[in-house]
C-alpha positions as CSV (number, residue, x, y, z in Angstrom):
1,M,132.4,120.6,159.0
2,P,134.2,120.3,157.5
3,I,136.5,123.2,155.7
4,H,137.0,122.1,152.1
5,N,139.5,124.1,149.7
6,F,139.4,123.4,146.2
7,W,138.6,124.9,142.7
8,I,137.0,123.3,139.6
9,L,135.8,126.0,137.1
10,Q,137.3,126.9,133.9
11,S,136.1,130.5,133.3
12,V,134.3,129.7,130.1
13,F,132.4,127.3,131.9
14,F,131.8,129.4,134.9
15,L,130.4,132.4,133.0
16,L,128.4,130.0,130.7
17,Y,126.6,128.9,133.7
18,W,126.5,131.7,136.0
19,G,122.6,131.6,136.6
20,S,122.0,127.8,137.1
21,Q,120.3,126.6,140.3
22,A,121.4,124.0,142.5
23,I,120.3,120.7,143.9
24,P,120.4,120.9,147.6
25,P,122.7,118.4,149.1
26,R,121.1,115.0,150.4
27,P,120.2,114.4,153.8
28,P,123.2,112.4,155.4
29,I,120.9,109.8,157.0
30,Q,119.0,107.6,154.4
31,C,116.5,105.0,155.3
32,D,114.5,102.2,153.7
33,Q,110.5,102.9,153.1
34,N,109.9,101.2,156.7
35,K,112.6,103.5,158.4
36,T,114.2,100.5,159.8
37,N,117.4,100.1,158.0
38,C,119.2,103.4,157.8
39,T,122.5,104.4,156.7
40,L,124.6,107.6,157.6
41,F,126.7,109.4,154.9
42,N,129.2,112.0,154.9
43,S,128.7,114.7,152.3
44,Y,131.3,113.1,150.0
45,G,129.4,109.5,150.2
46,A,132.5,107.6,151.3
47,W,134.2,107.2,154.7
48,N,138.0,106.6,154.9
49,D,137.6,102.9,155.3
50,R,134.7,103.0,152.4
51,K,132.5,100.7,154.6
52,Q,128.9,101.9,155.3
53,C,127.9,103.2,158.4
54,H,124.5,101.1,159.6
55,V,122.4,102.7,162.1
56,P,119.7,100.8,163.8
57,N,118.0,103.7,165.6
58,V,117.8,107.2,164.5
59,A,116.2,110.1,166.7
60,Y,115.2,113.7,165.7
61,P,114.7,115.6,168.7
62,T,112.9,119.2,168.3
63,T,113.6,120.5,171.6
64,E,115.9,120.1,174.3
65,E,113.5,118.0,176.7
66,E,113.4,115.7,173.6
67,L,116.9,115.5,173.2
68,R,117.0,114.6,176.9
69,Q,114.4,111.9,176.5
70,A,116.3,110.5,173.5
71,V,119.7,110.2,175.7
72,A,117.5,108.6,178.5
73,Y,115.8,106.0,176.5
74,A,119.6,105.3,175.1
75,N,121.0,105.0,178.7
76,Q,118.1,102.9,179.7
77,N,118.5,100.3,177.2
78,R,122.4,100.4,176.9
79,L,123.2,101.9,173.7
80,K,125.9,103.6,171.9
81,V,125.0,107.2,171.1
82,R,126.4,109.4,168.5
83,V,125.2,112.8,167.0
84,V,124.9,114.1,163.6
85,S,124.0,117.5,162.3
86,K,122.0,118.1,158.9
87,F,125.2,118.6,157.2
88,S,127.3,115.6,157.9
89,H,130.9,117.1,156.8
90,T,133.3,115.0,158.9
91,I,135.5,113.0,156.7
92,P,136.9,110.6,159.5
93,K,134.0,108.2,161.0
94,L,133.4,110.4,164.0
95,A,129.5,110.4,163.6
96,C,129.3,106.6,163.3
97,P,127.8,104.7,166.2
98,S,129.3,101.5,167.0
99,N,128.1,98.2,165.1
100,G,125.3,96.6,167.3
101,N,123.1,98.3,169.9
102,S,123.0,102.1,169.1
103,L,121.4,105.3,168.6
104,L,122.0,108.4,166.2
105,I,120.7,111.5,167.4
106,S,120.1,114.1,164.6
107,T,120.2,117.5,165.4
108,S,118.8,118.6,162.0
109,N,115.3,119.7,163.5
110,Y,116.9,121.3,166.6
111,S,117.4,124.6,165.1
112,S,114.7,126.9,165.9
113,N,116.3,128.8,169.0
114,I,118.9,132.0,168.5
115,L,118.9,134.2,171.4
116,V,121.0,137.2,170.8
117,D,121.9,139.2,173.9
118,E,123.0,142.6,172.9
119,A,123.7,143.9,176.1
120,N,126.2,141.4,177.3
121,L,127.5,140.8,173.7
122,A,126.6,137.3,173.5
123,V,124.6,134.9,171.4
124,T,122.7,131.3,172.5
125,A,121.7,129.0,169.8
126,D,120.4,125.4,169.8
127,A,123.1,122.8,168.8
128,G,121.5,122.0,165.3
129,V,121.5,125.7,164.1
130,G,123.6,126.3,161.0
131,L,126.0,128.7,160.8
132,R,124.8,130.9,158.5
133,D,121.5,131.3,160.2
134,L,123.6,132.3,163.3
135,I,125.7,134.7,161.7
136,D,122.4,136.6,159.9
137,K,120.5,136.8,163.2
138,V,123.7,138.3,164.8
139,E,124.3,140.7,162.2
140,E,120.6,141.8,161.9
141,A,121.3,143.1,165.8
142,G,124.0,145.1,164.5
143,L,126.6,142.9,166.3
144,S,129.3,140.3,164.6
145,L,130.6,137.1,165.4
146,V,134.5,137.2,164.9
147,A,135.6,133.6,164.6
148,A,134.1,131.3,161.8
149,P,135.3,128.3,159.5
150,Y,135.5,129.3,155.8
151,W,132.7,126.5,154.9
152,E,129.3,127.5,156.4
153,G,127.6,124.0,155.8
154,V,128.0,123.2,159.5
155,S,126.1,123.3,163.0
156,I,127.3,125.2,165.8
157,G,127.5,122.1,167.9
158,G,129.4,120.5,165.5
159,L,131.7,123.2,164.7
160,I,132.8,123.7,168.2
161,S,133.0,120.0,168.8
162,T,135.7,119.4,166.0
163,G,137.8,122.7,166.5
164,A,136.6,124.1,163.2
165,H,138.4,127.7,162.8
166,G,138.8,130.6,160.7
167,S,142.4,132.4,160.6
168,S,143.5,134.8,163.3
169,L,146.2,135.3,165.9
170,W,144.5,138.4,167.2
171,G,142.1,138.8,170.3
172,R,140.5,135.4,171.2
173,G,141.9,133.8,168.0
174,G,140.6,132.1,164.8
175,A,139.0,129.0,166.5
176,V,135.6,129.3,167.1
177,H,135.6,127.3,170.2
178,D,137.7,129.9,172.0
179,H,134.8,132.4,171.8
180,V,132.5,129.9,173.6
181,I,131.7,131.1,177.0
182,G,128.8,128.5,177.8
183,I,127.6,125.1,176.7
184,S,124.5,123.1,177.9
185,L,125.0,119.4,177.5
186,V,122.9,116.3,178.0
187,V,124.6,113.5,179.8
188,P,123.6,110.0,181.2
189,A,122.2,110.2,184.5
190,K,120.8,108.0,187.5
191,Q,117.3,106.0,187.3
192,S,116.3,108.5,189.8
193,E,117.3,111.3,187.5
194,G,115.3,110.1,184.7
195,Y,118.3,108.4,183.1
196,A,119.6,111.7,181.5
197,K,120.0,115.2,182.6
198,T,121.0,118.3,181.1
199,I,124.0,120.5,182.7
200,R,125.0,123.9,182.1
201,I,128.7,125.0,181.7
202,G,129.3,128.4,182.2
203,A,132.6,130.4,181.3
204,Q,134.3,129.7,184.8
205,D,133.5,126.1,185.2
206,P,136.4,123.8,184.7
207,L,134.2,121.5,182.5
208,L,134.3,124.0,179.9
209,N,137.7,123.1,178.7
210,A,136.9,119.7,178.2
211,A,133.1,120.6,176.6
212,K,134.3,123.1,174.0
213,V,136.1,120.7,172.1
214,S,134.7,117.1,172.8
215,L,134.2,115.0,169.5
216,G,130.8,114.5,171.0
217,M,132.2,112.1,173.6
218,L,131.2,113.6,176.6
219,G,127.3,113.7,176.0
220,V,125.0,115.8,173.6
221,I,125.6,119.2,173.2
222,S,122.1,121.4,173.5
223,K,123.1,125.1,173.2
224,V,126.0,127.0,173.0
225,T,126.9,130.5,173.7
226,L,129.5,132.6,172.2
227,T,130.9,136.1,172.6
228,L,130.1,138.6,169.8
229,E,131.4,142.0,169.0
230,K,129.8,145.2,167.8
231,G,129.4,145.1,164.3
232,F,132.4,145.6,161.7
233,K,133.4,145.5,158.1
234,R,136.2,143.9,156.6
235,S,138.6,144.8,153.7
236,I,139.9,142.0,151.7
237,T,142.8,142.1,148.9
238,Y,144.6,139.2,147.5
239,N,148.4,139.7,146.5
240,F,149.2,136.7,143.8
241,T,153.0,136.8,143.8
242,D,156.2,135.0,143.8
243,D,156.8,132.3,146.6
244,A,160.1,133.5,147.5
245,H,160.9,133.8,151.3
246,I,157.4,132.4,152.7
247,E,159.0,130.2,155.1
248,D,160.3,133.5,156.7
249,M,157.2,135.7,156.0
250,F,154.2,133.9,157.1
251,I,154.3,134.8,161.0
252,D,155.0,138.4,160.1
253,H,151.9,138.3,157.9
254,A,149.7,136.7,160.6
255,K,150.8,139.5,162.9
256,K,149.9,142.4,160.4
257,N,146.6,141.1,159.2
258,E,143.8,140.2,161.9
259,F,142.2,137.6,159.3
260,G,145.1,137.1,156.8
261,D,145.9,133.7,155.4
262,I,148.3,132.6,152.8
263,T,147.7,130.1,149.9
264,W,150.7,128.6,148.5
265,Y,151.0,126.8,145.1
266,P,154.3,125.0,144.9
267,S,154.4,123.9,141.5
268,R,153.5,127.4,140.3
269,H,156.0,128.8,142.6
270,T,153.2,131.3,143.8
271,A,152.3,132.5,147.0
272,V,148.6,134.3,147.5
273,Y,148.9,136.6,150.7
274,R,145.5,137.7,151.7
275,Y,145.5,141.3,153.5
276,D,142.3,140.9,155.7
277,N,141.5,143.2,158.1
278,R,138.3,145.0,159.9
279,V,137.4,148.3,159.1
280,P,134.6,150.6,160.7
281,L,131.0,150.1,159.8
282,S,130.9,153.6,158.2
283,T,133.3,152.3,155.5
284,P,131.8,152.6,151.9
285,G,131.2,148.8,150.3
286,D,128.8,146.0,150.3
287,G,131.0,143.2,149.2
288,V,130.4,139.6,149.2
289,F,133.1,136.6,149.6
290,D,131.4,134.0,147.9
291,F,134.3,131.5,147.5
292,L,134.4,130.2,144.2
293,G,134.9,126.4,145.4
294,F,131.8,126.6,147.5
295,Q,129.4,128.0,144.6
296,A,127.0,125.9,142.6
297,N,128.7,124.4,139.9
298,N,127.2,123.0,136.6
299,I,127.2,119.1,136.9
300,L,128.6,118.8,133.4
301,V,131.5,120.9,134.4
302,S,132.1,119.0,137.8
303,K,131.9,115.8,135.9
304,S,134.1,116.7,133.1
305,T,136.8,118.2,135.6
306,R,136.9,115.1,137.4
307,A,137.1,112.9,133.9
308,T,140.1,115.1,133.0
309,E,142.0,114.6,136.1
310,K,141.0,110.8,136.1
311,A,142.5,110.6,132.7
312,A,145.6,112.2,133.6
313,E,145.9,109.9,136.6
314,N,145.3,106.7,134.4
315,S,147.9,107.9,131.6
316,R,150.1,109.0,134.2
317,N,150.3,112.4,132.5
318,V,151.8,114.8,135.1
319,N,151.8,117.6,132.3
320,G,148.1,117.5,132.1
321,K,147.7,117.9,135.7
322,C,149.9,120.8,135.5
323,T,147.8,122.7,132.5
324,M,145.1,122.0,134.6
325,A,146.7,123.5,138.0
326,A,147.9,126.7,135.8
327,T,144.4,127.4,134.0
328,F,142.7,127.2,137.5
329,L,145.2,129.4,139.2
330,G,144.7,132.2,136.5
331,Y,141.0,131.9,136.9
332,K,141.3,132.5,140.6
333,K,143.6,135.6,140.2
334,L,141.0,137.1,137.4
335,I,137.9,136.3,139.9
336,A,139.8,137.2,143.2
337,N,138.7,133.9,144.5
338,G,134.9,134.8,144.4
339,L,135.2,138.4,146.0
340,K,132.5,140.3,144.7
341,R,132.3,144.1,145.0
342,D,128.8,145.3,146.0
343,G,127.6,141.5,146.0
344,L,127.9,141.4,142.1
345,I,131.2,140.8,140.5
346,F,134.8,141.6,141.1
347,T,135.8,144.9,139.7
348,G,139.1,145.6,141.9
349,Y,140.6,145.7,145.2
350,P,140.0,146.3,148.3
351,V,136.6,144.3,148.4
352,I,134.8,145.8,151.5
353,G,131.8,144.4,153.2
354,N,130.1,143.5,156.3
355,Q,131.6,140.7,158.4
356,G,128.7,138.4,158.0
357,K,129.1,138.5,154.2
358,M,132.9,138.1,154.1
359,Q,133.9,135.7,156.8
360,T,132.4,132.6,155.6
361,S,130.5,131.0,152.5
362,G,128.9,128.2,150.9
363,S,126.1,129.2,148.3
364,C,125.8,125.9,146.8
365,L,123.8,124.7,149.9
366,Y,121.0,127.2,149.6
367,S,120.4,127.9,146.0
368,A,116.8,126.5,145.4
369,A,116.1,123.5,143.3
370,I,114.3,125.2,140.3
371,R,116.6,123.8,138.1
372,I,118.6,120.5,138.8
373,D,121.6,121.3,136.5
374,S,123.9,122.5,139.4
375,S,125.1,121.4,142.6
376,C,128.1,121.4,145.3
377,A,131.2,120.0,143.3
378,W,131.7,117.1,145.6
379,D,128.1,116.0,145.6
380,P,128.4,112.1,145.4
381,R,125.3,111.9,143.5
382,I,126.8,113.7,140.3
383,N,130.0,111.5,140.0
384,G,131.9,115.0,140.4
385,L,135.1,115.9,142.4
386,F,136.4,113.3,144.7
387,F,139.5,113.9,147.0
388,Y,141.1,113.5,150.2
389,E,141.8,116.5,152.5
390,S,144.8,116.5,154.8
391,T,145.1,119.1,157.7
392,A,147.8,119.5,159.8
393,I,148.5,121.7,163.1
394,F,151.8,122.8,163.7
395,P,153.5,124.9,166.4
396,A,154.4,128.1,165.1
397,T,157.9,127.6,165.9
398,K,158.3,124.4,163.6
399,F,156.4,125.5,160.7
400,G,159.2,127.4,159.0
401,E,161.4,124.3,158.9
402,F,158.4,122.0,157.4
403,I,158.1,124.8,154.6
404,R,161.6,124.3,153.8
405,D,161.1,120.4,153.6
406,V,158.4,120.7,151.4
407,Q,160.5,123.0,149.0
408,R,163.3,120.7,149.0
409,L,160.6,117.7,147.9
410,R,159.3,120.2,145.6
411,D,162.8,121.2,144.0
412,I,163.3,117.5,143.3
413,K,160.6,117.8,140.4
414,S,158.2,120.5,140.8
415,E,155.7,119.0,138.2
416,N,154.8,116.2,141.0
417,F,153.2,119.1,143.1
418,C,150.7,119.9,140.0
419,G,148.1,117.4,141.6
420,V,147.5,119.7,144.8
421,D,147.6,123.0,143.3
422,I,144.5,121.7,140.9
423,Y,142.7,122.1,144.2
424,N,143.9,124.7,146.4
425,G,147.5,124.3,147.0
426,F,148.4,124.7,150.5
427,L,146.1,126.8,152.5
428,I,147.9,128.2,155.5
429,R,145.8,129.6,158.5
430,F,146.5,130.8,162.0
431,I,144.9,129.9,165.3
432,K,146.0,131.0,168.7
433,A,146.9,129.1,171.9
434,S,143.8,127.5,173.5
435,Q,142.7,126.3,177.1
436,A,140.4,123.6,175.5
437,Y,141.8,120.2,176.3
438,L,141.6,119.1,172.7
439,G,142.6,122.4,171.5
440,Q,146.0,123.7,170.5
441,S,148.2,124.3,173.8
442,E,150.4,126.9,171.8
443,D,150.3,129.4,168.9
444,S,149.8,127.3,165.7
445,I,149.4,127.1,161.9
446,V,147.1,125.3,160.0
447,V,147.9,123.6,156.6
448,D,145.1,122.2,154.4
449,F,145.7,120.5,151.0
450,N,143.6,118.6,149.0
451,Y,144.3,115.8,146.3
452,Y,142.8,113.3,143.8
453,R,141.2,110.2,145.4
454,A,140.4,107.4,143.2
455,D,137.0,105.8,142.7
456,D,138.4,102.3,143.8
457,P,140.3,102.2,147.1
458,L,142.8,99.5,145.6
459,T,143.9,101.9,142.8
460,P,146.9,104.0,143.4
461,R,147.5,107.5,142.5
462,L,149.8,109.4,140.4
463,N,152.6,110.9,142.7
464,Q,151.1,109.5,145.9
465,D,154.3,109.1,147.4
466,V,154.7,112.7,147.4
467,W,151.5,113.3,149.3
468,E,152.2,110.4,151.8
469,E,155.6,112.1,152.4
470,V,154.4,115.4,153.0
471,E,151.6,113.9,155.4
472,Q,154.4,111.8,157.3
473,M,156.9,114.8,157.3
474,A,153.9,116.9,159.0
475,F,152.5,114.6,161.6
476,F,155.8,112.4,162.6
477,K,158.8,114.6,161.9
478,Y,157.2,117.9,162.9
479,G,154.6,116.3,165.4
480,A,151.6,118.3,163.9
481,K,148.3,117.4,165.1
482,P,145.5,116.4,162.9
483,H,142.2,118.3,162.6
484,W,139.8,116.2,164.4
485,A,137.3,116.3,161.4
486,K,139.6,115.7,158.3
487,N,142.5,113.9,157.6
488,R,143.0,110.0,156.7
489,N,143.3,107.2,159.4
490,S,147.0,107.3,159.3
491,A,147.2,111.0,160.5
492,F,145.9,110.1,163.9
493,L,148.5,107.5,164.7
494,N,150.0,108.5,168.2
495,V,147.6,111.2,168.4
496,Q,147.4,110.7,172.1
497,Q,150.9,111.6,172.5
498,K,150.5,115.0,171.1
499,Y,147.9,116.5,173.5
500,H,149.2,117.0,177.1
501,N,145.7,117.5,178.3
502,L,144.3,114.4,176.9
503,N,144.3,112.6,180.5
504,K,142.2,115.6,181.8
505,F,139.8,115.2,178.9
506,L,139.3,111.5,179.4
507,A,139.1,112.2,183.2
508,V,135.8,114.4,182.7
509,K,134.7,111.8,180.1
510,K,134.8,109.1,182.9
511,Q,133.0,111.7,185.2
512,L,130.0,112.3,182.7
513,D,129.9,109.4,180.8
514,P,131.2,106.7,183.0
515,Q,129.5,103.9,180.9
516,N,131.2,105.1,177.6
517,M,127.9,105.5,175.8
518,F,129.4,108.0,173.8
519,S,132.3,106.2,172.5
520,S,132.6,104.5,169.0
521,E,134.7,102.3,167.2
522,W,136.4,105.2,165.6
523,S,137.1,107.1,169.0
524,D,138.5,103.9,170.5
525,E,141.0,103.4,168.0
526,I,141.8,106.9,168.0
527,F,142.1,107.6,171.9
528,Y,143.2,104.3,173.0
529,G,145.5,103.4,170.5
530,K,143.8,100.3,168.8
531,E,145.7,100.3,165.5
532,A,143.6,98.7,162.9
533,V,145.5,95.3,161.3
534,K,147.4,96.2,158.3
535,S,146.0,94.5,155.1
536,D,146.8,94.2,151.4
537,G,146.7,97.8,149.9
538,C,145.8,99.5,153.4
539,A,148.5,102.5,152.6
540,L,146.7,103.5,149.3
541,E,144.1,105.3,151.0
542,G,145.9,106.0,154.3
543,Q,144.4,103.2,156.3
544,C,148.0,102.4,157.2
545,I,151.7,103.4,156.8
546,C,153.4,100.8,154.5
547,S,156.0,98.5,156.2
548,D,155.9,96.1,153.4
549,D,155.2,96.0,149.3
550,R,151.7,94.4,149.9
551,H,150.6,97.5,151.7
552,C,150.8,99.4,148.4
553,S,150.0,97.7,145.2
554,P,153.0,95.9,143.7
555,L,151.0,94.3,140.9
556,K,150.4,97.8,139.5
557,G,154.1,99.0,140.2
558,Y,153.6,100.7,143.6
559,F,156.1,99.6,146.2
560,C,157.0,100.4,149.8
561,R,160.1,102.8,149.8
562,Q,161.6,105.7,151.8
563,G,160.9,109.2,151.4
564,L,163.2,111.3,149.2
565,V,163.8,114.0,152.0
566,Y,162.2,112.6,155.2
567,T,163.9,109.6,154.7
568,E,162.2,107.9,157.7
569,A,158.8,108.1,155.8
570,K,157.3,104.8,154.1
571,V,155.7,105.7,151.2
572,C,153.9,103.8,148.2
573,R,156.3,104.8,145.1
574,Y,155.9,103.9,141.4
575,S,158.2,102.1,139.9
576,S,158.3,100.7,136.4
577,T,161.4,98.7,136.6
578,T,160.9,96.8,140.0
579,S,159.9,93.2,139.5
580,I,158.0,91.2,142.2
581,A,159.8,88.3,143.2
């Protein structure tokens, strides 16, 4: 599930609408009255290719046996199968079944069982259990889940399948799947076995390295067992400071702070270092981290913020974007990114609270629909925020040089980076090397950045060449891996060559799913190198990398050109003087 790091509120609006109640997000599966014509959406209302995902059959199991029966039915009837949770926060078309005969299994109703094993410091949950429900149950038992993504609108099965993570190089690390010690998986079987069976994969089973980050390609996750620790609190302080020497300081910051991260705002020449460490339960403090971008936002504010950015885009007003970026950064500093002492308001550092209240947030998901004037800011029903999210995972040894290249690009014209600083700049997090075949084989640095997405897929964006160059610099010059549940399609080009254990993963897939029931058009394109055919305008939304002007938008003044710092990059750059032959 996607994490989604962006900021939208000016302080005057936030204070005015502090008490508003939210519209809960809509279910990702929408069907007609006869329940025969269904469509799967992600939470943003648009897939990377802007095409709808039509689903002919949907199953809603409530027990493990019903889950097994659904897979058996699909196997017996030769249907392709994909799985979706109640949240659907993947940006790529990961959960969409192939066109034709297929079955979509929703785990939204398979979420009733959470078993905390206090003696063995472990918890086992149904795959559809929401992250917040799991954390609260664990904390009630006086224990803590150590790793979690920053956004809690994800299911347990979904978050481990896609490699979701927090930030830490300590202990088992920041990736949740590296805290998994058991998985139950429903896989196809012979007719004599009832066409489907449930297999239990323990901590010592070699299949676990394939199953704990599987993208739903091996079978349907039924249950997940995670390690726990004795309950603890966390102490968080943000240091808003100059970004000088950030390229040399990042790894030292990670070593000194168990859950530390860094947010870099290049156009503002600002770095925000998060000093985040565990403290004993006896430490005074009942703080909460209610991340500002994940709070319920007034619909009029979300719409006006989008309208303001859209107006800046249409008028090519870079300075307007810089004004927005400066305003939002100032407000984030004022309210400490959503930290609240004693659960109320921010009154000063450090903020100390129980691990379960400090590690993840998403309050816009749960506000009761008493009033319908607020929602999650990206809810597609309100025409609010609409953005891309790029997430690159670097070997720690290469990340400093990437930062230096971005600085060189920034220093050409720093205003060109204001568009990313309206959201959350560059969020820098840390994860340890993993044994998972589709995880990271070395200690890694994860960088997320969000930026404007046009309503029309053929509309170019202001300074889009900058973000394309940064993307290509990350994924091709420095060999960064894409986060599985984020990114535009171009980030996945040649991904097969970046995972040294991919062949081991595919061997397990052949063993557990010999008929490729759990493959889809998207997974075939990614894992078997079936690149989509290039078309007019395909580079505008990252469906391709341009090699010809027509892949950009020459009629609107955008032409395929080389990068400014990474000259091997091919980007769509605006020119007011270039004419079409």
